VEXMARSE-874116 format. One record per residue (C-alpha): residue number from 1; residue in three letters; x, y, z. Coordinates in steps of 0.02 Angstrom, whole numbers. Layout:
! VEXMARSE-874116
<site><n>NUM</n><res>ALA</res><c1>X</c1><c2>Y</c2><c3>Z</c3></site>
...
//
This chain:
! VEXMARSE-874116
<site><n>1</n><res>MET</res><c1>16330</c1><c2>4258</c2><c3>-2783</c3></site>
<site><n>2</n><res>ILE</res><c1>16251</c1><c2>4240</c2><c3>-2611</c3></site>
<site><n>3</n><res>LYS</res><c1>16110</c1><c2>4115</c2><c3>-2599</c3></site>
<site><n>4</n><res>SER</res><c1>15967</c1><c2>4156</c2><c3>-2484</c3></site>
<site><n>5</n><res>MET</res><c1>15958</c1><c2>4044</c2><c3>-2332</c3></site>
<site><n>6</n><res>LYS</res><c1>15808</c1><c2>3933</c2><c3>-2318</c3></site>
<site><n>7</n><res>THR</res><c1>15720</c1><c2>3936</c2><c3>-2150</c3></site>
<site><n>8</n><res>PRO</res><c1>15756</c1><c2>3772</c2><c3>-2061</c3></site>
<site><n>9</n><res>SER</res><c1>15614</c1><c2>3656</c2><c3>-2017</c3></site>
<site><n>10</n><res>PHE</res><c1>15628</c1><c2>3626</c2><c3>-1831</c3></site>
<site><n>11</n><res>THR</res><c1>15527</c1><c2>3494</c2><c3>-1740</c3></site>
<site><n>12</n><res>ARG</res><c1>15463</c1><c2>3483</c2><c3>-1562</c3></site>
<site><n>13</n><res>ARG</res><c1>15618</c1><c2>3382</c2><c3>-1517</c3></site>
<site><n>14</n><res>ASP</res><c1>15727</c1><c2>3525</c2><c3>-1581</c3></site>
<site><n>15</n><res>PHE</res><c1>15630</c1><c2>3654</c2><c3>-1481</c3></site>
<site><n>16</n><res>VAL</res><c1>15646</c1><c2>3549</c2><c3>-1322</c3></site>
<site><n>17</n><res>PHE</res><c1>15834</c1><c2>3534</c2><c3>-1348</c3></site>
<site><n>18</n><res>ILE</res><c1>15852</c1><c2>3721</c2><c3>-1377</c3></site>
<site><n>19</n><res>ALA</res><c1>15748</c1><c2>3762</c2><c3>-1223</c3></site>
<site><n>20</n><res>ASP</res><c1>15841</c1><c2>3640</c2><c3>-1111</c3></site>
<site><n>21</n><res>GLU</res><c1>16019</c1><c2>3657</c2><c3>-1175</c3></site>
<site><n>22</n><res>ILE</res><c1>16040</c1><c2>3822</c2><c3>-1267</c3></site>
<site><n>23</n><res>ALA</res><c1>15927</c1><c2>3942</c2><c3>-1172</c3></site>
<site><n>24</n><res>PRO</res><c1>16018</c1><c2>3917</c2><c3>-1005</c3></site>
<site><n>25</n><res>MET</res><c1>16176</c1><c2>3985</c2><c3>-1086</c3></site>
<site><n>26</n><res>MET</res><c1>16095</c1><c2>4152</c2><c3>-1128</c3></site>
<site><n>27</n><res>HIS</res><c1>16152</c1><c2>4302</c2><c3>-1027</c3></site>
<site><n>28</n><res>TRP</res><c1>15978</c1><c2>4369</c2><c3>-989</c3></site>
<site><n>29</n><res>PRO</res><c1>15808</c1><c2>4283</c2><c3>-987</c3></site>
<site><n>30</n><res>THR</res><c1>15737</c1><c2>4421</c2><c3>-1097</c3></site>
<site><n>31</n><res>HIS</res><c1>15840</c1><c2>4347</c2><c3>-1238</c3></site>
<site><n>32</n><res>ILE</res><c1>15729</c1><c2>4192</c2><c3>-1227</c3></site>
<site><n>33</n><res>HIS</res><c1>15584</c1><c2>4297</c2><c3>-1292</c3></site>
<site><n>34</n><res>GLU</res><c1>15688</c1><c2>4356</c2><c3>-1439</c3></site>
<site><n>35</n><res>LEU</res><c1>15739</c1><c2>4177</c2><c3>-1476</c3></site>
<site><n>36</n><res>ALA</res><c1>15557</c1><c2>4121</c2><c3>-1466</c3></site>
<site><n>37</n><res>ASP</res><c1>15509</c1><c2>4254</c2><c3>-1593</c3></site>
<site><n>38</n><res>LYS</res><c1>15638</c1><c2>4187</c2><c3>-1715</c3></site>
<site><n>39</n><res>LEU</res><c1>15590</c1><c2>4005</c2><c3>-1685</c3></site>
<site><n>40</n><res>ASN</res><c1>15408</c1><c2>4048</c2><c3>-1713</c3></site>
<site><n>41</n><res>ALA</res><c1>15451</c1><c2>4079</c2><c3>-1896</c3></site>
<site><n>42</n><res>THR</res><c1>15517</c1><c2>3902</c2><c3>-1918</c3></site>
<site><n>43</n><res>ASN</res><c1>15360</c1><c2>3804</c2><c3>-1881</c3></site>
<site><n>44</n><res>PRO</res><c1>15177</c1><c2>3859</c2><c3>-1884</c3></site>
<site><n>45</n><res>ARG</res><c1>15139</c1><c2>3738</c2><c3>-1741</c3></site>
<site><n>46</n><res>PHE</res><c1>15273</c1><c2>3812</c2><c3>-1627</c3></site>
<site><n>47</n><res>ASN</res><c1>15200</c1><c2>3847</c2><c3>-1455</c3></site>
<site><n>48</n><res>ARG</res><c1>15289</c1><c2>4008</c2><c3>-1405</c3></site>
<site><n>49</n><res>GLU</res><c1>15221</c1><c2>4017</c2><c3>-1227</c3></site>
<site><n>50</n><res>ARG</res><c1>15265</c1><c2>3836</c2><c3>-1187</c3></site>
<site><n>51</n><res>PHE</res><c1>15440</c1><c2>3861</c2><c3>-1256</c3></site>
<site><n>52</n><res>ILE</res><c1>15466</c1><c2>4020</c2><c3>-1153</c3></site>
<site><n>53</n><res>GLU</res><c1>15404</c1><c2>3934</c2><c3>-995</c3></site>
<site><n>54</n><res>ARG</res><c1>15519</c1><c2>3784</c2><c3>-1018</c3></site>
<site><n>55</n><res>ALA</res><c1>15670</c1><c2>3887</c2><c3>-1071</c3></site>
<site><n>56</n><res>THR</res><c1>15648</c1><c2>4009</c2><c3>-926</c3></site>
<site><n>57</n><res>LYS</res><c1>15641</c1><c2>3866</c2><c3>-800</c3></site>
<site><n>58</n><res>ALA</res><c1>15801</c1><c2>3794</c2><c3>-873</c3></site>
<site><n>59</n><res>TRP</res><c1>15884</c1><c2>3966</c2><c3>-870</c3></site>
<site><n>60</n><res>GLU</res><c1>15834</c1><c2>3995</c2><c3>-688</c3></site>
<site><n>61</n><res>ALA</res><c1>15897</c1><c2>3823</c2><c3>-636</c3></site>
<site><n>62</n><res>ASN</res><c1>16064</c1><c2>3857</c2><c3>-719</c3></site>
<site><n>63</n><res>TYR</res><c1>16087</c1><c2>4028</c2><c3>-640</c3></site>
<site><n>64</n><res>GLN</res><c1>16021</c1><c2>3976</c2><c3>-469</c3></site>
<site><n>65</n><res>ALA</res><c1>16152</c1><c2>3839</c2><c3>-463</c3></site>
<site><n>66</n><res>ASN</res><c1>16287</c1><c2>3966</c2><c3>-505</c3></site>
<site><n>67</n><res>LEU</res><c1>16226</c1><c2>4087</c2><c3>-370</c3></site>
<site><n>68</n><res>GLU</res><c1>16265</c1><c2>3961</c2><c3>-233</c3></site>
<site><n>69</n><res>ASN</res><c1>16451</c1><c2>3972</c2><c3>-276</c3></site>
<site><n>70</n><res>ILE</res><c1>16462</c1><c2>4161</c2><c3>-265</c3></site>
<site><n>71</n><res>ASN</res><c1>16549</c1><c2>4235</c2><c3>-113</c3></site>
<site><n>72</n><res>ASP</res><c1>16490</c1><c2>4415</c2><c3>-108</c3></site>
<site><n>73</n><res>GLU</res><c1>16545</c1><c2>4452</c2><c3>69</c3></site>
<site><n>74</n><res>VAL</res><c1>16634</c1><c2>4619</c2><c3>82</c3></site>
<site><n>75</n><res>PRO</res><c1>16775</c1><c2>4615</c2><c3>209</c3></site>
<site><n>76</n><res>TYR</res><c1>16800</c1><c2>4772</c2><c3>312</c3></site>
//
């Protein structure tokens, strides 16, 4: 018999960790919005807009750092 999963009770500390450490690993920043929708169900005090802002900044910082190492010169 499969037991239904209980929704975890995340705290602000958990949301900060997810925004700073997990969100930068996502392939596209639009996935941050999907993640925020799911996290919104875990805590009625979840601030979706603040989470998206923080997670997007972390995502951009991660991908901006990686862009500096790309050599996209096309030799002719």
